[in-house]
C-alpha positions as CSV (number, residue, x, y, z in Angstrom):
1,M,-19.5,2.1,16.4
2,I,-22.5,3.6,14.0
3,S,-25.9,3.7,15.6
4,K,-28.9,1.6,13.7
5,R,-30.2,5.1,13.2
6,N,-26.9,7.0,11.8
7,F,-26.6,3.7,9.7
8,L,-29.2,3.9,8.1
9,C,-29.5,7.3,7.3
10,F,-25.7,6.9,5.6
11,K,-26.9,4.2,3.5
12,Q,-29.6,5.7,1.9
13,A,-27.9,9.5,1.7
14,K,-26.8,9.7,-2.0
15,E,-24.5,12.5,-1.0
16,N,-22.6,10.1,1.2
17,T,-21.9,7.4,-1.6
18,W,-18.9,8.4,-4.4
19,D,-20.7,9.1,-7.9
20,L,-19.4,6.1,-10.5
21,S,-21.0,7.6,-13.5
22,R,-17.7,8.7,-14.9
23,L,-16.6,5.4,-15.3
24,F,-19.9,4.0,-16.2
25,P,-23.6,5.2,-16.1
26,G,-24.9,2.1,-14.7
27,D,-24.7,-1.7,-14.0
28,E,-26.2,-2.2,-17.4
29,A,-23.7,0.3,-19.1
30,W,-20.9,-1.8,-17.8
31,N,-22.1,-5.0,-18.8
32,Q,-22.3,-3.2,-22.6
33,G,-18.6,-1.8,-22.0
34,L,-17.5,-5.6,-21.4
35,E,-19.0,-6.6,-24.6
36,D,-17.9,-3.9,-26.4
37,Y,-14.2,-5.2,-24.6
38,E,-14.5,-8.5,-25.5
39,K,-15.6,-7.9,-29.2
40,R,-12.4,-5.4,-29.4
41,A,-10.2,-8.4,-28.1
42,E,-10.7,-10.1,-30.8
43,R,-8.3,-7.8,-33.3
44,I,-5.5,-8.5,-31.4
45,P,-4.1,-11.3,-33.5
46,S,-4.5,-8.9,-36.4
47,F,-1.7,-6.5,-35.5
48,R,0.8,-9.1,-34.8
49,G,3.4,-10.0,-37.4
50,T,3.3,-5.9,-38.0
51,L,4.8,-4.0,-35.5
52,G,8.3,-3.3,-37.0
53,K,7.3,-2.5,-40.1
54,S,6.9,1.2,-39.8
55,A,6.4,3.5,-37.1
56,E,2.7,3.8,-38.5
57,S,2.4,0.2,-37.7
58,L,3.4,0.1,-34.5
59,A,1.3,3.3,-33.6
60,D,-1.3,2.0,-34.4
61,Y,-1.3,-1.3,-32.7
62,L,-0.7,1.3,-29.8
63,D,-3.2,3.5,-30.0
64,F,-5.7,0.2,-30.3
65,S,-3.6,-1.0,-26.8
66,R,-4.4,2.4,-25.3
67,D,-7.7,2.6,-25.8
68,L,-8.4,-1.2,-25.4
69,G,-6.6,-0.5,-21.7
70,I,-8.4,2.9,-20.8
71,L,-12.0,0.5,-21.3
72,E,-10.4,-1.9,-19.4
73,E,-9.1,0.3,-16.3
74,R,-12.7,1.7,-16.4
75,L,-14.9,-2.1,-16.3
76,N,-11.7,-3.4,-13.5
77,Y,-12.5,-0.2,-11.1
78,Y,-16.2,0.2,-11.3
79,A,-16.6,-3.7,-10.5
80,D,-13.9,-3.6,-7.8
81,L,-16.0,-0.8,-6.4
82,R,-19.6,-2.1,-6.7
83,Q,-17.8,-5.3,-4.7
84,T,-16.6,-2.9,-1.9
85,E,-19.9,-1.5,-1.0
86,D,-20.9,-4.7,-0.3
87,E,-18.7,-7.8,0.3
88,G,-21.6,-10.3,0.6
89,S,-23.3,-9.4,-2.3
90,S,-23.2,-11.6,-5.7
91,L,-23.4,-8.8,-7.9
92,G,-19.9,-6.5,-7.5
93,R,-18.2,-10.5,-7.3
94,T,-20.3,-12.0,-10.2
95,M,-19.1,-8.3,-11.7
96,T,-15.6,-8.8,-11.0
97,G,-15.3,-12.6,-11.8
98,K,-16.5,-11.6,-15.4
99,F,-13.6,-8.9,-15.6
100,M,-11.0,-11.3,-14.2
101,M,-12.0,-14.0,-17.0
102,A,-12.0,-11.7,-19.8
103,A,-9.0,-9.7,-18.8
104,S,-7.5,-13.3,-18.6
105,K,-8.0,-13.7,-22.0
106,V,-7.1,-10.4,-23.4
107,Q,-3.4,-11.0,-21.9
108,A,-2.8,-15.2,-23.7
109,L,-4.0,-12.9,-26.9
110,S,-1.8,-10.2,-26.5
111,S,1.4,-12.1,-24.8
112,W,3.3,-12.0,-27.9
113,A,3.1,-8.2,-28.3
114,A,6.1,-7.3,-26.4
115,P,8.4,-10.0,-27.5
116,E,7.7,-8.4,-31.2
117,I,8.6,-4.7,-29.7
118,Q,11.9,-6.1,-28.6
119,A,12.5,-7.5,-31.6
120,I,12.9,-4.5,-33.6
121,P,16.4,-3.9,-34.4
122,E,17.5,-1.1,-32.4
123,G,18.0,1.1,-35.4
124,D,14.8,1.1,-36.5
125,M,13.2,1.3,-33.2
126,E,15.1,4.9,-32.5
127,R,13.8,5.8,-36.5
128,F,10.2,4.9,-35.3
129,L,10.7,7.0,-31.9
130,K,11.6,10.3,-34.0
131,Q,8.1,10.0,-35.8
132,P,5.0,12.3,-34.0
133,R,2.9,9.4,-34.0
134,L,5.0,7.9,-31.0
135,A,4.9,11.0,-28.9
136,G,3.2,9.3,-26.6
137,Y,4.5,6.5,-26.2
138,G,8.2,7.0,-26.0
139,V,8.6,6.5,-22.4
140,Y,6.4,3.1,-22.1
141,L,8.3,1.4,-25.2
142,R,12.0,2.5,-23.6
143,K,10.9,1.2,-20.6
144,L,9.4,-2.0,-22.1
145,L,13.0,-2.0,-24.1
146,R,14.3,-2.2,-20.0
147,Y,12.8,-5.8,-20.3
148,K,14.3,-7.3,-23.6
149,P,17.3,-9.6,-21.6
150,Y,14.2,-11.1,-19.9
151,I,11.4,-11.6,-22.6
152,L,10.7,-15.1,-23.6
153,S,9.4,-16.8,-26.4
154,D,6.2,-16.0,-28.3
155,R,5.3,-19.8,-26.9
156,E,6.9,-19.4,-23.7
157,E,5.5,-15.8,-23.2
158,R,2.2,-17.6,-23.5
159,I,2.7,-20.1,-21.5
160,I,3.0,-18.1,-18.3
161,A,0.4,-15.9,-19.3
162,L,-1.7,-18.8,-19.1
163,H,-0.3,-19.6,-15.3
164,A,-0.5,-16.0,-14.6
165,E,-4.1,-16.9,-12.5
166,G,-2.7,-19.8,-10.4
167,E,0.5,-17.4,-9.3
168,G,-1.6,-16.1,-6.3
169,L,-3.0,-19.1,-5.0
170,A,-0.8,-19.3,-2.3
171,Q,-2.0,-16.2,-1.0
172,E,-5.5,-16.8,-1.8
173,T,-5.7,-20.2,0.0
174,F,-3.9,-18.4,3.0
175,S,-6.3,-15.8,3.6
176,V,-9.8,-18.1,3.2
177,L,-7.4,-20.5,5.5
178,T,-6.5,-16.9,7.9
179,N,-9.8,-15.5,7.6
180,V,-12.1,-18.5,7.2
181,D,-11.5,-21.3,7.8
182,I,-9.3,-20.9,10.9
183,D,-11.9,-20.6,13.7
184,F,-10.2,-18.3,16.3
185,G,-13.0,-18.9,19.1
186,T,-13.9,-16.3,21.9
187,V,-12.3,-14.4,24.2
188,D,-14.4,-13.6,27.4
189,T,-14.5,-9.7,28.2
190,P,-16.5,-7.9,30.9
191,E,-19.2,-7.8,28.2
192,G,-19.5,-11.2,27.6
193,P,-17.8,-14.0,25.2
194,R,-16.3,-11.6,22.0
195,P,-15.7,-13.0,18.6
196,L,-11.3,-13.3,18.0
197,S,-10.8,-12.8,14.5
198,Q,-7.8,-11.6,11.9
199,S,-9.7,-8.8,11.7
200,T,-10.5,-8.4,15.6
201,W,-7.6,-9.1,16.4
202,S,-5.8,-5.5,16.8
203,V,-8.7,-4.0,18.9
204,F,-8.0,-7.0,21.5
205,M,-4.0,-5.6,21.3
206,E,-5.6,-2.2,22.2
207,N,-7.5,-3.1,25.2
208,P,-5.9,-1.3,28.1
209,D,-6.5,-5.1,30.4
210,R,-3.7,-6.9,30.5
211,D,-4.9,-10.0,31.4
212,L,-7.5,-10.2,28.1
213,R,-4.7,-9.6,26.2
214,R,-2.7,-12.1,27.5
215,R,-5.5,-14.6,26.8
216,A,-6.4,-13.0,23.1
217,Y,-3.2,-13.7,22.6
218,E,-2.6,-17.1,23.7
219,T,-5.9,-18.1,22.4
220,F,-4.8,-16.5,19.0
221,Y,-1.5,-18.4,18.4
222,S,-2.7,-21.7,19.5
223,R,-4.4,-21.8,16.2
224,F,-1.9,-20.9,14.4
225,E,0.7,-23.3,16.4
226,A,-2.2,-25.9,15.4
227,H,-2.2,-25.1,11.7
228,K,2.2,-24.0,11.3
229,T,3.1,-26.9,9.0
230,T,0.4,-25.7,6.5
231,L,1.3,-21.7,6.8
232,A,4.9,-22.6,6.5
233,S,4.1,-24.5,3.2
234,L,2.3,-22.2,1.8
235,Y,4.2,-19.1,2.3
236,S,7.5,-21.6,1.0
237,G,5.4,-22.3,-1.9
238,S,5.2,-18.3,-2.7
239,V,8.6,-17.6,-2.2
240,K,9.6,-20.9,-4.3
241,N,7.2,-19.0,-7.0
242,D,8.8,-16.0,-7.1
243,V,12.8,-17.7,-7.2
244,I,11.1,-20.1,-10.0
245,H,10.0,-16.6,-12.0
246,A,13.0,-14.8,-11.7
247,R,15.5,-18.1,-12.8
248,V,12.8,-18.9,-16.1
249,R,13.4,-15.1,-16.8
250,G,17.1,-15.1,-16.6
251,F,17.0,-12.6,-13.2
252,A,19.9,-13.2,-10.5
253,S,17.7,-13.4,-8.4
254,A,14.0,-13.2,-6.9
255,R,14.3,-9.6,-5.4
256,Q,16.2,-8.1,-8.3
257,A,13.6,-8.9,-10.5
258,A,11.2,-7.4,-7.7
259,L,13.0,-4.7,-7.8
260,F,13.4,-4.1,-11.9
261,P,10.2,-2.9,-13.3
262,D,11.0,0.4,-10.6
263,K,14.8,0.4,-11.8
264,V,15.3,0.7,-7.7
265,D,19.0,-0.8,-7.2
266,E,19.1,-3.4,-4.7
267,T,21.6,-0.9,-2.5
268,V,18.0,1.1,-1.9
269,Y,17.2,-2.2,-0.2
270,D,20.2,-3.0,1.4
271,N,20.7,0.8,2.5
272,L,17.2,1.0,3.9
273,I,17.9,-1.9,6.1
274,N,21.3,-1.3,7.2
275,A,20.2,2.6,8.1
276,V,17.3,1.1,10.0
277,S,19.5,-1.0,11.8
278,A,21.8,1.7,12.6
279,G,18.9,3.7,14.4
280,L,17.3,1.2,16.4
281,G,18.4,2.5,19.1
282,P,15.3,5.2,19.8
283,L,13.2,2.3,18.9
284,H,14.4,0.4,21.7
285,R,13.5,3.3,23.6
286,Y,10.4,4.2,23.2
287,Y,9.3,0.5,24.2
288,D,10.9,0.5,27.3
289,L,9.6,4.1,27.5
290,R,5.9,2.6,27.3
291,R,6.6,-0.1,29.8
292,K,7.2,2.2,32.2
293,A,4.4,4.3,31.5
294,L,2.2,1.5,31.4
295,Q,4.2,1.0,35.0
296,L,4.8,-3.0,33.8
297,P,8.2,-4.8,35.5
298,E,8.8,-6.2,32.0
299,L,7.5,-5.6,28.6
300,R,5.8,-8.6,26.6
301,H,4.8,-9.0,23.3
302,Y,1.4,-8.4,23.6
303,D,1.9,-5.3,25.2
304,V,3.4,-3.2,22.4
305,Y,-0.2,-1.7,21.0
306,A,-1.7,-1.0,24.4
307,P,-2.6,2.7,25.0
308,I,0.2,4.7,27.1
309,V,-2.4,7.5,27.2
310,E,-6.4,7.8,26.7
311,K,-7.4,8.2,23.3
312,A,-8.3,11.6,22.7
313,V,-12.2,12.6,22.5
314,K,-12.6,14.6,19.9
315,R,-16.0,14.8,17.6
316,T,-14.5,15.8,14.1
317,S,-17.7,15.4,11.4
318,W,-17.0,14.7,8.2
319,N,-17.4,18.4,7.1
320,E,-14.9,19.7,10.0
321,A,-12.2,17.1,8.7
322,V,-12.5,18.3,5.2
323,D,-11.9,22.0,6.9
324,L,-8.8,20.7,9.1
325,I,-7.2,19.1,6.4
326,S,-8.0,22.2,4.2
327,R,-6.3,24.6,6.6
328,A,-3.3,21.9,7.2
329,L,-2.4,21.4,3.7
330,A,-2.6,25.1,2.9
331,P,0.9,25.2,2.5
332,L,0.1,23.7,-1.1
333,G,-1.4,26.2,-2.8
334,D,-5.1,27.0,-3.6
335,E,-5.1,24.5,-6.5
336,Y,-4.3,21.5,-4.7
337,V,-6.8,22.6,-1.3
338,D,-9.8,23.2,-3.6
339,T,-9.6,20.0,-6.0
340,L,-9.3,17.8,-2.8
341,R,-11.5,20.3,-1.0
342,A,-14.4,20.1,-3.4
343,G,-13.7,16.3,-4.3
344,L,-14.0,15.4,-0.1
345,L,-17.3,17.5,0.2
346,G,-18.7,16.0,-3.5
347,R,-18.5,12.4,-4.1
348,W,-14.8,11.1,-4.2
349,A,-15.6,9.2,-1.3
350,D,-18.2,6.5,0.0
351,R,-18.0,8.0,3.2
352,Y,-19.5,5.8,6.5
353,E,-19.5,2.3,7.4
354,N,-22.4,-0.2,6.2
355,K,-23.2,-3.5,6.7
356,G,-21.3,-5.8,4.0
357,K,-18.8,-2.4,3.2
358,R,-15.5,-3.6,3.0
359,S,-13.2,-2.3,5.8
360,G,-10.6,0.1,6.3
361,A,-9.7,2.7,3.4
362,F,-8.2,3.3,-0.1
363,S,-7.8,5.4,-2.8
364,A,-8.2,3.7,-6.3
365,G,-7.2,7.0,-8.6
366,S,-8.2,6.0,-13.0
367,Y,-7.9,7.8,-15.7
368,T,-10.8,8.8,-16.3
369,G,-12.9,8.7,-13.6
370,D,-12.4,10.4,-10.0
371,P,-9.8,9.7,-8.0
372,Y,-12.2,7.9,-5.6
373,I,-12.0,7.0,-2.0
374,L,-13.2,4.0,0.6
375,M,-13.7,5.5,4.0
376,N,-15.4,4.1,6.9
377,Y,-15.1,7.2,8.9
378,K,-15.9,7.7,12.5
379,D,-16.1,11.0,13.7
380,D,-15.1,10.4,17.3
381,S,-11.7,8.8,15.9
382,V,-8.8,11.5,15.0
383,R,-7.2,8.8,13.5
384,D,-9.6,8.5,10.7
385,V,-9.1,12.4,10.0
386,F,-5.7,11.0,9.4
387,T,-6.7,8.5,7.6
388,L,-9.0,10.5,5.2
389,A,-5.8,13.1,4.6
390,H,-3.6,10.0,3.8
391,E,-6.1,8.8,0.8
392,G,-6.3,12.4,-0.1
393,G,-2.7,12.6,-0.9
394,H,-3.1,9.2,-3.0
395,S,-5.9,11.0,-4.8
396,M,-4.3,14.2,-5.7
397,H,-1.3,12.4,-6.6
398,S,-3.8,10.4,-8.9
399,W,-5.1,13.9,-9.9
400,Y,-2.3,15.3,-11.4
401,S,-0.3,12.5,-12.7
402,A,-3.9,12.1,-15.1
403,R,-3.7,15.7,-16.3
404,A,0.0,15.3,-16.7
405,N,0.8,12.4,-18.9
406,P,-1.0,10.2,-22.0
407,F,-2.6,7.0,-20.5
408,M,0.6,4.8,-21.1
409,H,2.6,7.0,-19.0
410,Y,0.4,8.2,-15.8
411,G,0.8,5.4,-13.6
412,Y,3.1,6.1,-10.4
413,T,4.2,3.2,-8.4
414,I,3.6,1.8,-5.2
415,F,7.1,3.1,-4.6
416,E,6.0,7.4,-5.0
417,A,2.3,6.4,-3.5
418,E,3.2,6.2,-0.1
419,V,5.4,9.7,-0.3
420,A,2.0,11.4,-1.1
421,S,0.2,10.3,1.0
422,T,2.7,9.9,4.1
423,F,3.4,13.4,3.2
424,N,-0.4,14.7,3.9
425,E,-0.3,13.3,7.2
426,E,2.9,14.6,8.5
427,L,1.5,17.8,7.3
428,L,-1.9,17.5,9.2
429,F,0.2,16.6,12.4
430,R,2.3,19.6,12.7
431,Y,-0.3,21.6,12.0
432,L,-2.8,19.9,14.7
433,L,0.1,19.5,17.3
434,K,0.3,23.4,16.8
435,T,-2.9,24.6,17.2
436,A,-3.8,21.5,20.2
437,E,-5.7,22.8,23.0
438,S,-5.0,20.7,25.5
439,R,-1.8,18.6,26.9
440,E,-3.8,15.7,26.4
441,L,-4.1,16.1,22.8
442,K,-0.8,16.8,22.0
443,L,0.1,13.6,24.3
444,Y,-2.2,11.8,22.1
445,L,-1.0,13.6,18.9
446,V,2.9,13.0,19.4
447,N,1.9,9.1,20.7
448,K,0.1,8.6,17.6
449,R,2.7,10.0,15.3
450,L,5.0,7.4,16.8
451,D,3.1,4.2,16.9
452,D,2.7,5.5,13.1
453,L,6.2,5.7,12.0
454,L,6.8,2.7,14.3
455,A,4.8,0.6,11.9
456,T,5.8,2.1,8.5
457,L,9.3,3.0,9.3
458,Y,10.3,0.3,11.6
459,R,8.5,-2.2,11.1
460,Q,8.1,-2.6,7.4
461,T,11.7,-2.9,7.5
462,M,11.6,-5.7,9.8
463,F,9.7,-7.7,7.6
464,A,12.0,-6.5,4.3
465,E,14.5,-7.8,6.3
466,F,13.0,-11.0,6.8
467,E,11.3,-11.5,2.8
468,R,15.6,-11.0,2.1
469,R,16.5,-13.5,4.3
470,T,13.3,-16.3,3.1
471,H,14.9,-15.9,-0.4
472,E,18.2,-16.0,0.3
473,L,17.9,-19.3,2.1
474,E,15.6,-20.2,-0.7
475,E,18.1,-19.3,-3.6
476,G,21.0,-21.5,-1.2
477,G,19.1,-24.8,-1.1
478,T,17.5,-24.2,2.5
479,P,14.3,-25.9,2.8
480,L,11.7,-23.3,4.1
481,T,10.2,-25.5,7.1
482,A,7.8,-24.3,9.7
483,D,11.1,-24.1,12.8
484,I,13.9,-22.4,10.4
485,L,10.8,-19.8,9.1
486,R,10.2,-19.3,12.7
487,A,14.0,-19.2,13.9
488,E,14.7,-16.7,11.2
489,Y,11.6,-14.3,12.9
490,R,12.8,-14.8,16.3
491,K,16.4,-13.3,15.7
492,L,14.3,-10.5,14.0
493,L,11.9,-9.8,16.7
494,E,14.7,-10.2,18.9
495,K,16.8,-7.5,16.9
496,Y,14.0,-5.0,16.5
497,F,12.1,-5.0,19.5
498,G,15.3,-4.3,21.5
499,P,16.8,-6.8,25.2
500,R,14.6,-5.9,27.5
501,M,11.3,-7.4,25.8
502,V,10.3,-10.7,26.8
503,F,8.7,-13.0,24.3
504,E,6.6,-15.6,24.3
505,E,7.4,-19.0,22.6
506,S,4.6,-19.0,20.1
507,S,5.8,-15.2,19.6
508,D,7.9,-15.9,16.0
509,L,4.5,-17.5,14.8
510,E,3.5,-14.1,13.8
511,G,6.2,-14.6,10.6
512,L,3.3,-16.9,9.7
513,R,0.6,-14.4,9.9
514,I,1.7,-11.9,7.3
515,P,-0.3,-11.2,4.4
516,H,2.4,-8.9,3.3
517,F,4.6,-11.7,2.9
518,Y,2.7,-12.8,0.0
519,R,3.4,-10.1,-2.3
520,A,7.4,-10.0,-1.7
521,F,9.5,-7.3,-1.8
522,Y,7.3,-4.4,-1.4
523,V,6.9,-3.4,2.0
524,Y,9.8,-1.9,2.0
525,K,8.6,1.1,-0.3
526,Y,6.5,2.1,3.0
527,A,9.7,2.7,4.8
528,T,11.6,4.7,2.4
529,G,8.2,6.4,1.2
530,V,7.4,7.3,4.6
531,S,11.3,8.8,4.9
532,A,11.2,10.5,1.6
533,S,7.8,12.2,2.5
534,L,9.2,13.1,6.0
535,A,12.2,15.0,4.1
536,L,9.8,16.4,1.8
537,A,7.4,17.8,4.3
538,E,10.3,19.5,6.0
539,R,11.7,20.5,2.3
540,V,8.5,22.4,1.8
541,L,7.1,23.8,4.6
542,A,11.0,25.4,5.4
543,G,11.6,26.4,1.7
544,G,9.7,28.6,-0.8
545,E,7.9,28.7,-4.5
546,T,10.8,27.0,-5.8
547,E,10.3,23.7,-2.9
548,R,6.7,23.9,-3.5
549,R,7.0,23.8,-7.1
550,D,9.6,21.0,-7.1
551,Y,6.6,19.1,-4.7
552,F,4.1,19.5,-7.9
553,A,6.6,18.5,-10.2
554,F,6.8,14.8,-8.7
555,L,3.1,14.6,-8.5
556,K,2.8,15.4,-11.6
557,S,4.9,12.8,-12.5
558,G,3.1,10.1,-12.7
559,G,4.8,7.0,-14.4
560,S,7.1,9.5,-16.8
561,R,10.1,8.9,-14.7
562,F,11.5,5.9,-12.6
563,P,10.3,6.6,-8.9
564,I,14.3,7.6,-7.9
565,E,14.3,9.9,-10.5
566,S,11.0,11.4,-9.9
567,L,12.2,11.8,-6.3
568,K,15.2,13.5,-7.1
569,V,13.0,16.4,-8.8
570,A,11.5,16.9,-5.8
571,G,14.1,17.3,-3.8
572,V,15.2,13.8,-1.6
573,D,17.6,11.5,-3.1
574,M,16.2,7.9,-2.1
575,S,19.1,6.1,-3.4
576,S,21.3,7.6,-0.2
577,P,20.5,6.2,3.1
578,A,20.6,9.7,4.5
579,P,16.9,10.2,4.4
580,V,16.5,7.4,5.9
581,E,19.0,7.8,8.7
582,A,17.1,11.8,9.0
583,A,13.6,9.6,9.9
584,C,15.1,7.7,12.0
585,K,16.5,10.6,14.0
586,A,13.1,12.6,14.2
587,F,11.5,9.5,15.7
588,D,14.3,9.8,18.3
589,R,13.1,13.3,18.7
590,M,9.5,12.5,18.9
591,V,10.5,9.7,21.9
592,G,12.4,12.5,23.6
593,E,8.9,15.3,23.2
594,L,6.9,12.4,24.2
595,E,9.1,11.7,28.0
596,G,8.8,14.9,28.5
597,L,4.9,15.2,27.9
598,L,4.8,11.8,30.2
599,N,6.8,12.9,32.6
600,V,4.5,16.1,33.0
601,S,1.5,14.0,32.8
602,L,2.3,11.4,35.5
603,T,3.8,14.1,38.0
604,R,-0.2,16.0,38.0
């Protein structure tokens, strides 16, 4: 925990905060930008009926739409980042609310545009695309034309646009219910009663005191048991919405609709689940290793996050962390390292925890601003050094994408994003393990890496399998009641945790508390992303200039290619199960390494 003295210092030191001036000089300039945005939007109807007349007419609208989009992105990022600085402040929330209202109006005003572009005869569009003024829009237009079979009439598209704000209602209600309305109570600890909540849950589960973990677990899930019908209804509503959306547009399934924008075949999703399912042996071995290390007769669900090695107490200041990351990423060359280093030592990041500041970490890379990073950095946490490397990977991906592509083509997908971030983590892990001066630090690093891979590769695949099953049930006419959801989730718990795990009666309630499930069919991207990053890290470190150049071609792709294609450019084929199978084998090797380190440690 940061001391009050340091807290005040961090809050006052401008150099420890991000500089948003590349977006807007200040709040008043943002307000003026919002007025400009709303005024420009009034021109949208004037373009209607003109887009198919000529390449010039289409280019006029796309130029207007591009400029409006750049302003929209600046407004969005500035408001959101200001809100994260203090979630309790009405200023940021007011700005975000104003922007969302304005952006929804623009979406409704422009709902006619995509159908009108898609109605342009194919021959005319091919001629248009050869004209110089459309040179910067080719990828955007060809991606848009893919949707032609699924685009509805102008009136229907407008109705869908008007309903857009309500589509996230189930997710929003779930968040309010679990973060605000449900009182999870307190747990007695040696330091006195401590509040239990969604955010403090992980702290209790990582406590070395098993009885405390058990009591926290039972208390926590008793609240979910009391609200299980409401939670199941919310999730069922979210799944229904996915299925209705897919059917309205003419997709064969909700999963096909979700994977379509990235041009990812459903076999990629199935390959992931099949490959991980075939590679569960090392995971089960790791859980049993946990049981042995914790000296338990059986492993229970509340034991899986308990520390099996002591936390590495190694203080690393922000500047020292940047130095470490710079050395670890040296194989990527001077431009990458120098750019990231300058940004992290400069004002890309809001570095430290403050009262009211959003928890966690993220990277927000925009076209015109810096690739901003939110951190809540603590100098006594080695994990935070990894988090900084991770977010730095996202930011450099954005930095290269924005400089290599026009605005309409620069945005990359989540499928690709998790590659650049976990790639950096892998390089940092290898560097720290190679240079670790003590057995204890090596033990901590290997255990941490295993836990990270478990959470990203195995756990996200389990979530992906659950989402596949729940949507299949809904599409097949089976109501998603609390009992059915719990039964399906328990099957997956037993499958992924293995035959020696002992579950509680309430364990399957976990399936009703995962926020990710309200944004269906994206968690699989974390598992594919880490599989790709492991393969690419091995390729770059073992290779030479060609392999590094291929990786940078991927970073520069932005949205100019579909994700499977851009990763092939980098040197990994995610349409094949091979990278996932290799990731499972890497996990297996690390389990063996941890076994060796634990045996040495336990005999001392």
